[in-house]
Structure formats: structure tokens, C-alpha cells
N, C-alpha and C positions, 0 to 999 in steps of 0.2 A: 527876436531875443535871443544871446547866446545863452550859454549855462553858464556856472560857477559854481555851483554846489554838486552837480550829478555828473561824475565822472566817466567810464564805458560800462561799469556795471552798480549805479545807487550813487547814493554819497557815503563816503568813505572816508574817515583819517584814525587819529590816538583817542580812544575814549577820555573823553573831559577837556579836551582838547579843541578847538574849532577846527570843522564845523561841526564834531563829534561831540557834541555838549546836550545835557537831559533839555537843558532851555529851547534848543536850536530842534531837537527831535519833536517837540512841545506842537510849536510852532508849524513844524513840516506836517502834523498830526492833521494837525487844524487844516491848513491850506488845502491837505489831501484832501479832505475830508470835502471843504466845500467843492474843490474838483470834480470830485466822484459824486456827487450826488446827485442821482434822477430824479428829474421831475415826475410826478405823477405815481410818486412809489409812497406807498404810504411807513413804511419801515427803510431805512437805512444800515448795511453791513459792512465791515470791515472783518477780512482775518488776517491773524497777525502770527506767526511764524517765528522762532529765533535757533541759534543754534546753542552750545553749553557754554558760551564766554558769560567771566562773572557781572560784565556790563552791561548783557542782556536783560536785567534784571529794572537797571535802571534806563534804559530806552524803552522797553516796553510797556513800564509803567506811565514812561513820558507818553508816549505815541497814544496809550490808552488816554489819557489827560486830554492829549490835543482830539482826537478823534471823537472823542463823547462830550467835549466842546463846545462843536459845531452838529451837535446831535445825531450822531453817526455808534450806530451798537458793532459795540467791537465783542471777537469769538476769538478767546485767543488757543492757539495749538498747543503751544508749548514749544519744547526741542522739538523740531520735525526739519527733514531735508525741504532745501529750496524747492526742486520739483514737488514735492506735498504741497504745498502754498499754489501753486500751480494749479496743478490738480484738482483742490479743495474750493478754491476761488469760483470759479465757474460753479461747481459742485452744490457749495452750499446757498446760492444764488447771490454772494456778495456784491457788492459795489467795486470794491476791491480788496488787494491782497500786499501784505507785508511781508520781506522775510528781513529778519534783525539778524546780520553777518558780515563779518568779513573774509570770509569763505577761505580762503590758503593763508591767509597773514597770523601773524601771531596776535595770542590774548589781548593784548593790551591795546588792538584796534579793534571798530568795531564799523557796519555800515548799515545801512539802510536801504532795501530796493524795492521798488511798486510793483507791482503786477495789476492789469485792468482787469475787467470784469469776466472776457475771455479766458484769463488765467495764462495772457501773452504780458514780456513785459513791455516798460513805456514807450514813445517813441520820443526823439530829440525832443521833441515840437512840445511833449503833453510834459515834459519834465521841466523843458525853459517854461510852460506857463506856471505851474505848481512853485516854483522859484521866485516868480515873479509876484505870485498871492502871498509868498512867503515874506518879502522885500515890505510889500504896501500893507501883512497885516488882515483879518479876515474881520467879518462879527460875528461873536459867537452867538449860539442859540439861544432862546428864552429858557427860563429855569424850567418850565414844564416840557421839555425838546430835550433837555440835555442827554444822551445818550448812554444807554447799559452795556454793563461789562458782564461777558461770562465765560466759563474758561472750557474747551472742549477736553473731555477726556480721551476720548478714543479718534485722534484723528491720526496717529501712526497706524493705524491700525486699518482707518480706510487705504491709506497710502497704498501698506504692503497688500491688501485685498488687489488694489490695482495693478498693481506692479506684476504679482503673479496671474496674473491672468492675463497679461502681454504673453506669458508661452506659450505652445499649442495648445489644445485640450489632452492631459493625460501625462504630457513629459513630465518625468523627476530625471530629481540628482540622485537617485540610489547607486553608490556605490562611488562618488566623486567624493574626493579628500580638497576641501578651501581654504586656504586661509585669508581670513577676510579684518583690512586692516580700515576700522573708523573712524583714525585721525583724531579721537579723544573729542568725536563731535558732534551733530544733529545727528546721524544713523547710527550711534553707536550701540541701541538698543535693536529699532527694525532691521538692521542689516542681516546682523547674525538668525535673528528671527527666521526670516522671511527663509534665507539659505537651508535651514534646519528644518521647516518648515516642508520646503520641496524635498527631501530627505538625503540633502550631502552631510558630511561627515565635517563639521564646521570647528576651524582654531581661530578664535579672535584674537585679535590685539587690538590696543587703541581703544579698546571698550570700557576704559574706565575716568570718566570727565571730572576734574575737581576745579573746572573754572578760567584755570591760568595753563593745563597743557594743552588743551586745542592746538595741532596741528604739530607738538613740540618732538622734533623724533621720528614723526610717523605721518603717515597720510601718504597722499597722490605727489605732494612735493617733494617728500623723504620716505622713497620706497623701500630704502637698502636694509631696516630693518624687515620687513615683511620677505622681503627676496631671501633674505636670512633664515626665516623663519621653514619658506615653504623646501627648501634645503634639507634642514635639520626634520623637516615633518613626514618628509618625503612626498608632497602634496601637490595633486596635479594642477591646480592652481593658485593665484593669489590676485586679488581683487584689490587695491587701496582707492578708497576712497580720499574726500576733502574735507575740510570743518563741515561745510553742509551741504555735501555730499553731489554736486552740483556735477562732480569732474572723477574723474576716474583710471588708475594705469593698472593696465594689463599685465601679471608675472606669470610666465611658463614655468614648466617642470623644473628648470636647470637652474631658475632665480632671474633670469633675462628680463630685463624693462622693455616693455612693447609703448611706444609712445600711441598717442591717438589718432596719428595719422594711418600709422599701423591698423590702429582698430577699423577706423574706419573704411579703409582700402577692402580690407575680408568684409565689411558689410554690404558694402556700393558692390563689392561683384559679386557676394550672395545673392543679392536682392536682387540683382540685375537677371542675370542666371533664373532666376524663380516670377521674373517680370513685375516686380513689385517696387524697384526703383523708379518715382516715377521721373520723367524727361529725362530717363538714364544722366541723370546729375546731381551728384556729391557739391551739395556745397560748404566751403572751409574758408578761412583767413589768406590774409596775404604771407604769414607765417608757416604753414605749412609747405612743408620741403617739396623742392623739386621731382624729387623722385616719384612723388603719389600722382603726381599730375601727368607725366611719362605712364607711368603704369595704367592709370585711366583711357589714355589719350590710347593705348596700344589697345584695348579691349571696344574700341567705341564708347567710350563715355565719356562724359565730361564733367570739368570741376571750374567750379565759380567760386569765384574769388571776392571777399569780402571785406571790409576795416576789421579790425581784430577786438573780438568783443560775442561770446554769442550771443547776445539779444539783436547783432546785425546781423550773423549767421541766420537768425530764424526770421530778421525780418524778409533778408534775401529769401527763405524757403518758402514762406508765404505769398510774397509778391509773385515767386515765378511757382507755386504750386508744388513744389519739390520737396521731399519725406524725410530726406537725409541730411542732415548738416553735422559740423562739430568744430572743432581743434584742435590741434597740434599740443594743447596744456591736458586732454583728457574732456570735455566738453563734450559728449554725443549726445546728439538731438535728433530722435526719432518722433514727429511729428503723430504720425498714427498712433502714437501711445503717449505723449508726455507734451508739454508748451515751452520746455525748458529742458536745460542740460538735464538729464539722470544718470549718479553712475551705478547706483543699484540695478538700474532697470538695463542701461550698456554688458554689468557684468553678467545680467543673467542671459542675455541675447545670447555673450560671446558662447555662456554654457549650453544653448540650448546647440550654436553649431556645433561643437564640441562631441555635444552624443548622438546631433544628427548625422553627421561626418566618420567617425568613428577614430578623427585624428588627437593628437594629442597638442597642447597648448603652444607648443616650438613648432609646432606646421602650420599653424595659423598664423602667427606673429613676424610671418617670414613674409610680407606678402608681395613686397621689391626694396630694393636696392637703396638705399637712401643717400640719396648727394649729401658731399660733405658739408655741415654745415654748423656756421660758428655765430653764437650769441656772446654780446657783452653789454652788461648794464655801468650806464655812467652817469654818477647822481651830480645832480646842481640843485641849485638855491631856486626857492619858488620866485616870481616874476621874475626872473631871467630867461634870455631863450640862444641860449649856443649855438644854437641851428642856423641860426638866422645872420651870422657872420660873417666874412667873408673869406675867411683862414677854410673855414670848416666845409660850406659850400662848395670851397674849390678841390679841397681832400677829398667829398663825395664825387662830384664831378669825374676825377679822376681815377677812383675806384672805377665806377662805371665804366668808365673808358679801355680801362685794363683788362676788366672780365670780358667787357662783350657778350658773345653768346652764351659762352661758357658756362655763367651764372649770374645772380641777380645780386642786388646790395638793399637791404629795405632798413632805413633810420626810423623811427618815432619815437615821441612821448610818452611814458606807461600811464594809463587812465586812471591808476589807484593812489600812486607813487610817484616820488619827485628822482627819476630815474629816466634816462634816454635810452633808449635801446639802441643798439649795432647791433644788426645782423646781416648775414651775409652769406650765399652758399658759390660753392665750386667744386668744378673737378680736380681742379689740383690744389691743393691742400696747403702748401707749401704759401701759394696767393693768395687764398681764403684767409691764413691769419695774419701777412703782411698788409692787407686789406682792411680786416676789421682793426685792429692791432692802430695801422695809421688814423682811423677816423676818430678812435676811440681816445688817441692822445688827443687831438687837435679839439677836439670838444672837452678834454679838458683841459687843455691850455686855453682855451678861452671863458670855459667855467673861472677858473682863475685870476687871469687876467684882472 
């Protein structure tokens, strides 16, 4: 069965518009509850976390109704980062975990991500089965077996202790001045608290959510304000999280922004030197820069590429027994410590390397020379398929032939928005611009025809 509700990272869309309606959220909860109930257990439970979006209240309540209707007990964590749900699901012996968030999207969007009892996101097959159950409907529990709901008040504190424990024993951040941009999202309290408790001088921003300002002019997708604050405050480092805190952007002391590829290159190099990089392999997506691949190859390390989405990165890591992976967009996955991308954890690991090496952030975020890369997004109407037209196919084939071995072309549909992403890399920037613009124009023509 193919999936229509689920994208690359759960179900996502505009709140109060299909598929992100309270009714569907309730039916998703009921279907997932039936799917996750494990035979032989007297009690069944699910943990639910959320970010700070106004619509989170609605979806939290709707999913609670769905889960309890099939006999699942619900543990409500309130606003916590996505990795906290991945951590607390197995810690609390739950059958499943749910994160209500649309990550880096604006406040009017929301999403639902599921975790299995092991704290990892679901496979495509599991999501397809839940979709089938949503369509067919499920039988509710008998009145005596309806589940209960309970609010867990210390979820963020449990998460904070786990994150701090990832640092070497006795390591502190004394004397380090850090700007932390919480994107007015799920980590608006826990991220500044953790940094302060470890000894850092903390300058917090994006830490006053009002339900509508999540990711608004701040966070990992808009790090410019944080970069300016780093320079203004004379900070040693800037850490920018997104709305659910599963991704990070690092800013050096000069206000320069390093993407996830540079951070992954640093971690991979360091871990390999210390004998900690399993299989001498870093797992990343097809979007990661060609320069990263060349950098690793020069050190005898491997880059294993996957489809876009941190879920696919984690699946490849688990299958291959690897412990480091991520995305250029800032998802950094370290399975020694977490089951999914964790922006705060990655920021702390970067700070630990700064402290151990005595180097400034600017020295650590320039691991390799990036190959010029250009990305252009082209919108399209739902249900249409501009990529399947002869003119678009011909343009892509001509571009690939023109670039040859000097670069690469990657065309894909977004899994969360009606966008076609046109990306290319090439040493020749003039050719790069011409190739991307040419393909984007043909897609737009096919879309409007």
C-alpha cells in the first residue's frame, strides 16, 4: 500500500485544513493506538509531546481522544523537543511516541510524527499500515477499557539530564559565551537552562513563544538575527535550533553560518581519529555537498548517501551499524546518544570539541571547501506531475550530459510542501546557474501549461 497521508517526516499541513484537522488527528490516534498495542501487556501507553504552536492544543486533545478511545493511556509531555519524545518513549516503557510539530514551518502549519517503542521513527511500511487502518476505521475499546490521560511535568528535565550526560565527565562550559536561538519553539526553556547549568554565559533569543511566532525571523532557517547578536555580544558561538529542536545551525564568533555538512565533517574527522566512528562511515543524504564526500574520501572515510529525510538517514545507520549521520539542513544524528536528530545535543558536542581542542569556532567550521551548489524551489499544483513531461525530462538529461563528471544534478519533490527542488553542484558557477535556471524554467512552463 502506498502512503498518501505521510510525507518524509510524518503527516504535515496547514492547521484546520486536510489532512491536519482535529477529526483526522483523532482517527490517526485511534489507528495508531490499535497498531501499537502489544499483546500480553496489561497496560498500554503512548507519550505525546508538542512544540509551541497554537494549534498544538487542538491536536494534542484530538490525539488523546483517539488513543484513549482504543484503550491506550496517554502521557502528555507538553512542549518538549522532538528528540525528547524519542528518548522518553522507551524510557517510560511506552508502546509509542508522538510529536506534534511542523518543525521549521510557520505557525499556521502543524504535523504529527510517530515513534515506535524503541524510540525510532516508523518505517514506510508501518506508516502505510496505519493509513490503511485510518481509512478502514478501528473498533473502539469497551467502556470499561477506555484509556486515561496524565500530564508529565518533568519531561524536559529528564531530557536535559540525558543531554548533559553526553558530555565527558567533568566537562564544563565555564568562560564560554553562547548565543542560543530557540526559534520560539519547543526548546525555549530547556536549551538555555542546559547551557547555563553547564557553566556557559547564555544569551537567549527566540525564547518567548506566543503560539504564533515560532520560526518567525529566527531559528535554524533564519539565523541572520542570531549571527548579528553573536557579533554584537562578542560571543564565542551561536547555536540556532528550529521549532522542534531536532536540527541546528552553528554560527562562529565572526557571525559566519556553518551548515550541517561542515559540522558532520568535523564530528566524523574527530570521531575517526579517536576510533569512535563505526565503520569509518558517515551517513548523509543526496543533498550533502560534493565537497564533503571528497573531504572524507581523502581521509579514507566513507560517505553513505540516502534519500532526503533524517528518518532515512537513521534507517541506514541502524542497518549498517553506523553511529553518525545527518543532513545538510542541520539534522545531526548520533545514535550513541539519541534516536533522532538533536540540535541541542549537537551544539553541546561542538562546544566539547571547542573546549578540548582550544580552537575557536571559525577554525572548526571550515573543514572543507564546498563545491558551488545552487537550489531553486518551483511550486506546483497538487496532483500534477511536471517532472513527467518530455520537455522537463529532456532538459534534465541535457544538463546532466553537459556537466559530466564535474558536478551533479538532483531533482526531487518535497515531502512536506508542494514544491519541486532543483539542485545542482558544479565547479563552474556560470554553468551551475544556467543549468538550475534552465531546469526550473522548464518545470514552471510545464506547470503552467
